[in-house]
C-alpha positions in Angstrom: 60.0 -6.6 10.2 59.2 -3.6 7.9 60.6 -0.1 8.2 58.5 2.9 7.2 59.9 6.4 7.7 62.3 5.2 10.4 59.6 3.4 12.4 59.6 -0.4 12.7 56.4 -2.1 11.9 55.5 -5.6 13.1 55.1 -8.6 10.8 52.2 -8.6 8.4 49.1 -10.3 9.7 48.4 -13.6 8.0 45.1 -13.8 6.2 42.9 -16.7 7.1 40.1 -17.8 4.9 36.7 -18.4 6.5 34.7 -21.1 4.9 31.1 -19.8 4.6 28.4 -21.2 2.4 27.1 -19.0 -0.4 24.9 -17.0 -0.5 25.9 -15.4 2.8 23.2 -15.1 5.3 23.0 -11.4 6.0 19.5 -11.6 7.5 18.9 -14.8 9.4 15.1 -14.8 8.8 15.2 -13.5 5.2 12.7 -16.1 3.9 10.2 -15.2 6.6 10.6 -11.5 5.9 10.0 -12.1 2.1 6.9 -14.1 2.9 5.5 -11.4 5.1 6.3 -8.6 2.7 4.6 -10.6 -0.1 1.5 -10.9 2.1 1.5 -7.1 2.8 1.9 -6.4 -0.9 -1.0 -8.8 -1.7 -3.2 -6.9 0.8 -2.4 -3.5 -0.7 -2.9 -4.8 -4.2 -6.2 -6.4 -3.2 -7.5 -3.1 -1.7 -6.4 -1.0 -4.7 -7.9 -3.5 -7.2 -11.2 -3.5 -5.3 -11.4 0.3 -5.2 -10.2 0.7 -8.8 -12.9 -1.7 -10.0 -15.6 0.5 -8.6 -14.3 3.7 -10.2 -14.1 4.8 -13.8 -10.3 5.0 -14.3 -8.4 5.6 -17.5 -5.4 3.6 -16.3 -5.9 1.2 -13.4 -2.1 1.0 -13.0 -2.1 4.7 -12.0 -4.3 4.0 -9.0 -2.2 4.3 -5.8 -3.0 4.6 -2.1 -3.0 8.4 -2.3 -6.3 8.1 -4.3 -8.0 6.3 -1.5 -10.4 8.2 0.8 -9.5 8.3 4.6 -11.9 5.5 5.4 -10.4 3.2 2.7 -6.8 4.1 3.9 -7.7 3.2 7.5 -9.2 -0.1 6.3 -6.1 -0.9 4.2 -3.6 0.0 6.9 -5.6 -2.0 9.5 -5.4 -5.0 7.3 -1.7 -4.6 6.7 -1.1 -4.0 10.4 -3.1 -7.2 11.3 -1.1 -9.2 8.8 2.3 -7.8 10.1 1.4 -8.5 13.7 0.2 -12.1 13.2 
């Protein structure tokens, strides 16, 4: 028993080690999420590359979704949504 400022504390809890494989699984379906995120990025890149190829741009890496017209944005978002829902 430990005493602290006149009060009695119980025994210290014993620490038990839990055997868990590394790396720890924080997200159970991590591999599936990475696969789907890669597909979404591929769709976005494909749309941006297609639109950048039809324009005269000084730097193709500077072409982002903000530069798309509303119709092109809707098409890209629809493709991304369809990929996420499948």
